[in-house]
KEKE-3310 file (N, C-alpha, C; in steps of 0.2 Angstrom, whole numbers, plus 5000, padded with zeros to 4 digits):
npx = (5345:5341:5345:5359:5360:5356:5367:5378:5374:5375:5388:5393:5388:5394:5407:5407:5406:5417:5430:5446:5461:5469:5472:5473:5475:5462:5457:5443:5438:5438:5433:5419:5413:5400:5393:5395:5392:5401:5399:5387:5378:5368:5357:5361:5369:5386:5396:5406:5415:5423:5436:5442:5456:5453:5455:5454:5453:5450:5457:5469:5475:5476:5486:5479:5473:5467:5456:5454:5442:5439:5434:5418:5402:5389:5378:5384:5394:5388:5388:5401:5409:5404:5408:5415:5429:5434:5429:5437:5450:5449:5447:5460:5469:5465:5468:5482:5485:5481:5470:5457:5449:5436:5426:5413:5414:5409:5405:5416:5410:5415:5425:5419:5415:5426:5432:5422:5421:5435:5434:5427:5436:5446:5438:5434:5446:5449:5438:5441:5453:5449:5439:5446:5448:5436:5435:5446:5458:5475:5479:5490:5496:5493:5489:5487:5478:5476:5467:5465:5454:5452:5464:5468:5461:5463:5477:5480:5475:5484:5496:5498:5503:5512:5509:5512:5506:5502:5509:5512:5510:5500:5498:5488:5488:5484:5477:5489:5493:5483:5486:5491:5480:5475:5485:5488:5477:5465:5455:5451:5449:5451:5440:5427:5415:5408:5418:5432:5431:5436:5451:5461:5479:5483:5474:5476:5489:5487:5480:5489:5500:5513:5517:5514:5523:5534:5534:5534:5541:5543:5539:5529:5534:5532:5522:5521:5511:5509:5499:5503:5495:5487:5478:5486:5489:5486:5496:5507:5505:5508:5521:5526:5524:5533:5545:5547:5547:5559:5568:5567:5572:5564:5557:5553:5545:5542:5532:5528:5515:5517:5509:5497:5480:5470:5464:5470:5471:5459:5455:5465:5470:5483:5501:5509:5500:5497:5509:5512:5501:5504:5516:5512:5504:5514:5522:5513:5513:5526:5528:5518:5517:5529:5538)
npy = (5507:5517:5513:5514:5528:5532:5526:5533:5546:5545:5542:5554:5563:5557:5560:5574:5576:5573:5577:5586:5576:5580:5590:5605:5613:5624:5626:5625:5635:5646:5662:5665:5672:5671:5667:5679:5688:5688:5689:5690:5680:5678:5680:5671:5669:5670:5665:5668:5662:5668:5665:5668:5671:5665:5675:5687:5704:5713:5725:5725:5721:5705:5693:5682:5666:5659:5647:5636:5626:5610:5603:5598:5592:5604:5603:5596:5604:5615:5619:5619:5626:5623:5611:5598:5597:5609:5618:5614:5617:5631:5634:5629:5637:5649:5646:5646:5659:5666:5672:5663:5660:5653:5648:5647:5642:5642:5627:5620:5613:5601:5607:5614:5627:5634:5647:5654:5648:5651:5665:5667:5664:5674:5685:5683:5684:5698:5704:5701:5708:5721:5724:5723:5730:5730:5716:5714:5710:5709:5716:5714:5703:5688:5671:5657:5642:5627:5613:5597:5595:5609:5614:5620:5632:5638:5639:5646:5659:5662:5662:5670:5686:5690:5694:5703:5703:5690:5679:5666:5649:5635:5619:5605:5589:5593:5596:5601:5604:5604:5600:5587:5579:5579:5574:5561:5550:5541:5529:5530:5545:5561:5568:5561:5554:5562:5567:5578:5596:5603:5613:5627:5628:5640:5642:5631:5633:5644:5639:5630:5627:5625:5631:5644:5646:5646:5657:5667:5681:5682:5671:5666:5658:5640:5626:5610:5596:5579:5564:5548:5537:5542:5547:5543:5552:5564:5565:5565:5578:5586:5583:5589:5603:5603:5600:5611:5622:5619:5620:5634:5639:5641:5645:5631:5619:5601:5588:5571:5559:5544:5533:5538:5542:5551:5566:5564:5571:5570:5557:5548:5544:5545:5544:5551:5559:5568:5574:5580:5590:5597:5602:5610:5620:5626:5631:5641:5649:5654:5661:5670:5676:5677:5683)
npz = (5468:5476:5488:5486:5484:5497:5505:5500:5504:5517:5519:5515:5525:5536:5533:5534:5548:5554:5564:5565:5569:5579:5593:5604:5620:5624:5612:5609:5615:5607:5601:5591:5576:5566:5550:5541:5527:5512:5499:5486:5475:5462:5470:5480:5495:5500:5513:5527:5542:5557:5568:5583:5595:5612:5622:5615:5613:5604:5603:5596:5579:5572:5563:5550:5545:5531:5526:5513:5507:5499:5483:5475:5472:5470:5480:5490:5494:5500:5514:5518:5527:5539:5542:5553:5552:5547:5556:5567:5562:5561:5575:5580:5574:5580:5593:5593:5593:5582:5569:5563:5547:5539:5525:5513:5496:5479:5469:5457:5448:5441:5435:5425:5429:5433:5434:5440:5453:5457:5457:5469:5479:5477:5479:5492:5499:5496:5502:5516:5518:5514:5524:5535:5547:5553:5555:5563:5558:5553:5538:5531:5534:5530:5529:5518:5518:5509:5502:5495:5481:5481:5478:5464:5463:5476:5477:5466:5469:5480:5474:5463:5456:5465:5478:5492:5505:5507:5517:5520:5514:5514:5509:5508:5503:5490:5474:5462:5449:5436:5423:5424:5425:5412:5404:5408:5407:5417:5425:5439:5446:5454:5449:5446:5434:5421:5406:5408:5405:5390:5391:5388:5385:5391:5402:5409:5414:5421:5432:5437:5450:5449:5437:5441:5451:5444:5436:5445:5453:5467:5480:5493:5508:5508:5513:5510:5509:5508:5505:5506:5501:5492:5477:5463:5452:5458:5467:5458:5453:5464:5465:5455:5458:5470:5464:5455:5465:5472:5461:5458:5470:5481:5497:5505:5514:5515:5519:5521:5523:5523:5525:5524:5521:5508:5515:5527:5539:5545:5544:5548:5563:5569:5574:5565:5558:5568:5570:5558:5558:5570:5566:5555:5562:5569:5558:5553:5564:5565:5553:5552:5565:5571:5562)
capx = (5348:5339:5350:5366:5360:5356:5374:5382:5372:5377:5395:5394:5386:5400:5413:5406:5406:5424:5435:5453:5463:5474:5469:5477:5471:5459:5454:5436:5436:5438:5427:5417:5409:5398:5389:5396:5391:5406:5397:5380:5378:5361:5353:5363:5374:5391:5397:5412:5416:5429:5438:5447:5458:5448:5457:5454:5449:5448:5461:5474:5474:5480:5487:5474:5474:5461:5456:5451:5440:5440:5428:5413:5395:5386:5374:5389:5398:5384:5389:5407:5412:5401:5410:5418:5436:5435:5428:5443:5455:5448:5449:5467:5472:5464:5472:5489:5485:5480:5463:5455:5444:5433:5421:5410:5415:5405:5408:5419:5406:5419:5430:5416:5414:5432:5433:5417:5424:5441:5432:5425:5442:5448:5433:5434:5453:5448:5434:5445:5458:5445:5436:5451:5447:5430:5436:5452:5463:5481:5478:5496:5499:5488:5491:5482:5478:5471:5467:5462:5453:5452:5471:5469:5458:5466:5484:5480:5474:5489:5503:5499:5503:5517:5506:5517:5502:5502:5515:5514:5505:5500:5495:5487:5485:5480:5479:5494:5494:5478:5488:5492:5474:5474:5490:5488:5470:5465:5448:5449:5451:5448:5435:5424:5409:5408:5424:5433:5430:5443:5454:5467:5485:5484:5470:5479:5494:5484:5478:5494:5504:5520:5518:5514:5529:5540:5534:5533:5547:5543:5534:5528:5536:5527:5522:5517:5510:5507:5497:5506:5490:5482:5477:5493:5489:5486:5503:5511:5504:5511:5528:5528:5525:5539:5551:5548:5549:5566:5572:5567:5575:5558:5557:5548:5545:5538:5530:5525:5512:5518:5503:5491:5475:5468:5461:5472:5470:5452:5454:5470:5471:5490:5506:5511:5495:5497:5515:5511:5497:5507:5521:5508:5503:5521:5524:5509:5515:5532:5528:5513:5517:5536:5543)
capy = (5514:5521:5511:5517:5535:5532:5525:5539:5552:5543:5543:5562:5565:5555:5564:5581:5576:5570:5582:5585:5571:5584:5595:5608:5616:5630:5628:5625:5641:5651:5666:5664:5676:5667:5669:5685:5688:5692:5690:5687:5678:5676:5680:5666:5672:5666:5667:5666:5662:5670:5662:5673:5668:5666:5681:5692:5710:5718:5731:5724:5717:5699:5689:5678:5661:5658:5640:5635:5619:5606:5604:5593:5594:5610:5602:5594:5610:5621:5621:5616:5630:5621:5604:5598:5598:5616:5621:5612:5621:5638:5634:5627:5644:5654:5644:5648:5666:5669:5672:5658:5661:5648:5651:5643:5644:5638:5621:5621:5608:5596:5611:5618:5633:5635:5654:5656:5646:5655:5672:5667:5664:5680:5690:5682:5687:5705:5706:5700:5714:5728:5724:5720:5734:5727:5709:5714:5706:5713:5715:5713:5696:5683:5664:5653:5635:5624:5606:5593:5598:5616:5617:5624:5639:5641:5640:5651:5665:5663:5662:5675:5693:5692:5698:5704:5702:5683:5678:5659:5645:5628:5614:5598:5584:5597:5596:5606:5605:5601:5597:5580:5575:5579:5571:5554:5548:5536:5528:5533:5551:5566:5571:5555:5556:5564:5569:5585:5600:5606:5619:5629:5628:5646:5641:5625:5636:5649:5635:5626:5630:5624:5636:5650:5647:5646:5664:5672:5684:5680:5666:5666:5652:5635:5620:5606:5590:5574:5558:5542:5532:5546:5546:5544:5558:5570:5565:5567:5585:5588:5582:5595:5609:5603:5601:5618:5626:5618:5623:5641:5640:5644:5643:5626:5613:5596:5583:5566:5554:5538:5528:5542:5543:5558:5569:5560:5575:5568:5550:5544:5546:5541:5549:5555:5564:5573:5577:5585:5595:5601:5606:5615:5626:5630:5635:5646:5654:5657:5665:5675:5679:5678:5686)
capz = (5466:5481:5493:5485:5486:5505:5507:5498:5508:5524:5519:5515:5532:5541:5532:5537:5555:5556:5567:5565:5574:5583:5597:5608:5625:5623:5605:5609:5618:5603:5600:5584:5573:5561:5544:5538:5520:5509:5492:5484:5468:5460:5477:5485:5500:5502:5520:5531:5549:5559:5574:5587:5602:5618:5625:5610:5615:5598:5603:5591:5573:5572:5557:5549:5541:5527:5525:5507:5506:5493:5478:5475:5469:5474:5486:5495:5497:5502:5521:5520:5533:5545:5543:5559:5551:5546:5563:5571:5559:5564:5582:5581:5572:5586:5599:5591:5593:5575:5567:5557:5543:5535:5521:5508:5489:5475:5466:5450:5444:5437:5431:5420:5432:5437:5435:5445:5460:5459:5459:5476:5483:5476:5482:5500:5501:5495:5508:5522:5518:5514:5530:5540:5553:5556:5557:5568:5555:5550:5531:5528:5536:5528:5527:5514:5518:5504:5502:5490:5474:5481:5476:5459:5464:5481:5476:5461:5473:5484:5471:5458:5457:5470:5483:5498:5511:5508:5521:5519:5510:5516:5504:5511:5498:5485:5467:5461:5442:5432:5417:5425:5424:5405:5401:5410:5408:5422:5427:5445:5447:5459:5446:5443:5431:5414:5404:5410:5399:5386:5394:5385:5389:5395:5408:5413:5417:5427:5438:5439:5455:5447:5432:5444:5455:5439:5433:5450:5456:5474:5482:5500:5511:5506:5517:5505:5513:5503:5508:5502:5498:5488:5470:5460:5448:5463:5470:5453:5453:5470:5464:5450:5462:5474:5460:5453:5470:5473:5456:5459:5476:5485:5504:5505:5518:5512:5523:5518:5527:5519:5525:5525:5516:5507:5521:5533:5545:5548:5544:5551:5569:5571:5577:5559:5556:5573:5569:5553:5560:5574:5562:5551:5566:5570:5552:5552:5569:5563:5547:5553:5571:5573:5557)
cpx = (5347:5344:5356:5366:5360:5363:5378:5380:5375:5385:5397:5393:5392:5406:5413:5407:5413:5428:5442:5456:5468:5470:5474:5472:5468:5456:5447:5433:5436:5432:5425:5412:5406:5393:5389:5396:5397:5404:5390:5380:5371:5357:5355:5369:5379:5394:5404:5411:5423:5431:5444:5450:5453:5449:5457:5450:5447:5452:5467:5472:5479:5481:5481:5476:5467:5461:5451:5449:5441:5434:5424:5407:5392:5382:5379:5393:5395:5386:5396:5410:5410:5404:5415:5426:5438:5434:5434:5449:5455:5449:5456:5471:5471:5468:5479:5490:5484:5472:5462:5449:5442:5427:5418:5411:5411:5409:5411:5414:5410:5423:5426:5415:5420:5433:5428:5419:5430:5439:5430:5431:5445:5444:5433:5441:5452:5444:5437:5449:5454:5442:5440:5450:5441:5431:5442:5458:5469:5481:5484:5500:5493:5491:5486:5483:5474:5472:5463:5460:5451:5459:5471:5466:5461:5473:5485:5480:5480:5496:5503:5500:5508:5515:5510:5513:5501:5509:5517:5508:5506:5496:5494:5484:5481:5482:5483:5495:5488:5480:5489:5486:5472:5479:5490:5481:5470:5458:5447:5453:5448:5442:5431:5418:5411:5416:5425:5432:5437:5445:5460:5473:5486:5480:5473:5485:5492:5482:5483:5499:5511:5522:5518:5520:5535:5540:5534:5540:5548:5538:5534:5531:5530:5528:5518:5517:5506:5504:5499:5501:5485:5482:5484:5494:5489:5493:5508:5511:5508:5519:5530:5529:5532:5545:5552:5550:5556:5570:5572:5569:5570:5559:5552:5550:5540:5538:5526:5522:5512:5512:5497:5486:5474:5463:5463:5471:5463:5452:5459:5472:5478:5495:5508:5507:5496:5504:5515:5507:5500:5513:5518:5507:5509:5523:5520:5511:5521:5532:5523:5514:5524:5541:5540)
cpy = (5518:5519:5514:5524:5536:5531:5531:5545:5551:5544:5551:5565:5563:5559:5571:5582:5574:5576:5581:5580:5574:5589:5598:5612:5622:5631:5628:5631:5647:5655:5666:5669:5673:5670:5676:5685:5692:5693:5687:5686:5675:5675:5675:5669:5668:5669:5665:5666:5664:5668:5666:5669:5669:5672:5687:5698:5714:5724:5731:5720:5711:5696:5684:5672:5659:5651:5639:5628:5616:5607:5598:5596:5600:5608:5599:5599:5615:5624:5619:5620:5627:5614:5604:5599:5605:5620:5620:5616:5628:5638:5633:5634:5649:5652:5645:5655:5670:5669:5667:5660:5655:5651:5646:5646:5640:5632:5623:5617:5605:5601:5616:5625:5635:5642:5656:5654:5650:5662:5672:5667:5671:5685:5689:5685:5695:5707:5706:5706:5720:5729:5722:5724:5731:5720:5709:5710:5711:5711:5713:5707:5691:5677:5661:5646:5632:5617:5603:5596:5606:5619:5621:5631:5642:5643:5646:5658:5667:5664:5667:5682:5695:5696:5698:5702:5694:5681:5671:5655:5638:5624:5607:5594:5588:5596:5602:5608:5601:5598:5589:5576:5575:5575:5563:5552:5542:5535:5531:5539:5555:5569:5565:5558:5557:5567:5576:5589:5602:5612:5621:5628:5634:5645:5636:5628:5641:5645:5629:5629:5630:5630:5643:5652:5649:5654:5669:5675:5682:5676:5666:5659:5646:5629:5615:5599:5585:5568:5552:5538:5536:5544:5547:5550:5564:5571:5567:5575:5589:5588:5587:5601:5609:5604:5608:5623:5625:5621:5631:5643:5644:5641:5638:5621:5608:5591:5577:5561:5548:5533:5532:5542:5550:5560:5565:5564:5573:5561:5546:5547:5542:5547:5553:5560:5570:5577:5582:5591:5600:5605:5611:5621:5630:5634:5641:5652:5657:5662:5671:5679:5681:5682:5693)
cpz = (5473:5487:5492:5486:5494:5507:5506:5502:5515:5524:5519:5522:5537:5540:5535:5544:5558:5558:5565:5570:5579:5587:5602:5614:5623:5617:5605:5612:5614:5602:5592:5582:5566:5556:5542:5530:5517:5502:5491:5477:5466:5466:5482:5489:5501:5508:5522:5538:5551:5566:5577:5593:5607:5622:5621:5613:5610:5598:5598:5585:5573:5565:5556:5544:5537:5525:5519:5506:5499:5488:5478:5472:5473:5480:5492:5498:5500:5509:5523:5526:5539:5547:5549:5558:5551:5553:5567:5569:5562:5571:5583:5579:5578:5592:5599:5592:5587:5575:5562:5554:5539:5531:5516:5501:5485:5472:5459:5445:5438:5432:5426:5422:5436:5439:5441:5452:5462:5461:5466:5481:5483:5480:5490:5502:5501:5501:5514:5523:5518:5520:5536:5547:5557:5559:5562:5565:5552:5542:5528:5530:5536:5526:5523:5515:5513:5505:5496:5483:5475:5479:5470:5460:5470:5480:5470:5464:5477:5481:5466:5460:5462:5475:5490:5505:5512:5511:5521:5516:5513:5511:5506:5505:5493:5478:5465:5454:5439:5426:5418:5423:5416:5401:5402:5412:5413:5424:5434:5446:5452:5456:5443:5439:5424:5412:5407:5404:5396:5389:5390:5389:5394:5402:5412:5417:5423:5433:5440:5444:5453:5442:5436:5448:5450:5436:5438:5452:5463:5475:5490:5502:5510:5511:5512:5509:5508:5507:5503:5498:5494:5481:5467:5456:5453:5465:5465:5452:5458:5468:5459:5454:5466:5470:5457:5459:5472:5468:5456:5466:5481:5492:5505:5510:5515:5518:5520:5523:5523:5519:5526:5519:5514:5513:5527:5540:5549:5548:5547:5557:5572:5572:5571:5558:5561:5572:5564:5555:5565:5571:5558:5556:5568:5564:5552:5558:5567:5558:5548:5560:5573:5569:5556)
residu = (MET:GLU:GLU:GLN:ASP:ASN:ARG:ASP:ASN:GLN:GLU:GLN:ASP:ASP:PHE:ARG:LEU:LYS:PRO:VAL:VAL:TYR:ALA:ILE:PRO:GLY:MET:GLU:GLU:ALA:ILE:VAL:GLN:LYS:ASP:ILE:VAL:TYR:LYS:THR:VAL:ASP:GLU:ASN:GLU:LEU:LYS:LEU:ASP:VAL:TYR:TYR:PRO:SER:ASN:TYR:THR:GLY:GLU:THR:ARG:LEU:PRO:ALA:VAL:ILE:PHE:VAL:HIS:GLY:ASP:GLY:PRO:PRO:GLU:PHE:LEU:LYS:ASP:ALA:LYS:GLU:TRP:ALA:ALA:TYR:THR:CYS:TRP:GLY:GLN:LEU:ALA:ALA:ALA:MET:GLY:LEU:ILE:GLY:VAL:THR:PHE:ASN:HIS:ARG:SER:THR:GLU:MET:LEU:ALA:LYS:LEU:TYR:GLU:ALA:ALA:SER:ASP:VAL:ASP:ASP:LEU:ILE:ALA:PHE:VAL:ARG:ASP:ASP:SER:LYS:MET:LEU:GLY:ILE:ASP:ALA:ASN:LYS:ILE:GLY:ILE:TRP:VAL:CYS:SER:ALA:GLY:GLY:PRO:ILE:GLY:LEU:ARG:SER:ALA:LEU:ARG:ASP:ASN:GLN:ALA:TYR:ILE:ARG:CYS:ILE:VAL:SER:TYR:TYR:ALA:ILE:SER:ASP:LEU:LYS:VAL:TYR:TYR:GLU:GLU:PRO:GLN:GLU:GLU:THR:GLU:PHE:PRO:GLY:PRO:PRO:LEU:PRO:ASP:LEU:SER:GLN:GLU:VAL:LEU:ASP:GLU:PHE:SER:SER:ALA:ALA:LEU:VAL:ASN:LYS:SER:ALA:THR:VAL:ALA:PRO:LEU:LEU:VAL:VAL:ARG:ALA:GLY:LEU:ASP:ASP:PRO:ARG:LEU:ASN:ALA:SER:ILE:ALA:ARG:LEU:VAL:THR:MET:ALA:VAL:THR:LYS:ASN:VAL:ASN:ILE:ASP:PHE:MET:ASN:HIS:ALA:THR:GLY:GLN:HIS:ALA:PHE:ASP:MET:LEU:ASP:ASP:ASP:ALA:ARG:SER:LYS:GLU:ILE:ILE:GLN:ALA:THR:LEU:GLU:PHE:LEU:LYS:ILE:HIS:LEU:LEU:GLU:ILE)
# end
């Protein structure tokens, strides 16, 4: 048992240290403002980091990309904004002339604390907008990037209430409809361990991006990215989002990494991963800087 625990800890450490497999000149020269407290819960401080272009002088406000990390046990997530991949994404955004925001949110604890984690994303976005002058951010030009099991809480914040300041949304191998996990039981899931908690249809709809797109009057341009070798139910949830977005005639781009693993942007150092990451940066640039 101790040997297994050691192996699990080593795998987690290795994952935290993996950078994004794509780089552009100047990204490591980003100016970083670290450990800004955006919320305190039960005396625990939740913090964000802000990445600025290397030539940023503070004289103008720039659009920002908020990076919403995935889910997992509380101990695993406690320093997520420090992981190499999120550092890279913040730097990449800055090198494109944007401001990158990475932050820590709480675990949903296997969906038992779904609303608590979701409130962290909501409060982070509110903090960034309310303190936009201090942060140098254009409060009316925000992009949201979400991934993995952070999809339910990140996409909920990005898609609800027809928020005009959300200018674009990027979804990387993100769970896009929790209902799939309740309708099609399967041993290997994104949520291993004890059974998932009972959630009402109302709650499942609130955390389903397809349902949110269906009832939204307007939806910001979407870039949805899928990993071909991912969990089948996760990919089924993505298919529901894409189908609904097309049905509603949403401005959507879709990219598939047919041979990509979950977290391909860290794990698969190949041409397709780099093509997708480059296209993602261009998507953010177009919708935040050029429109």
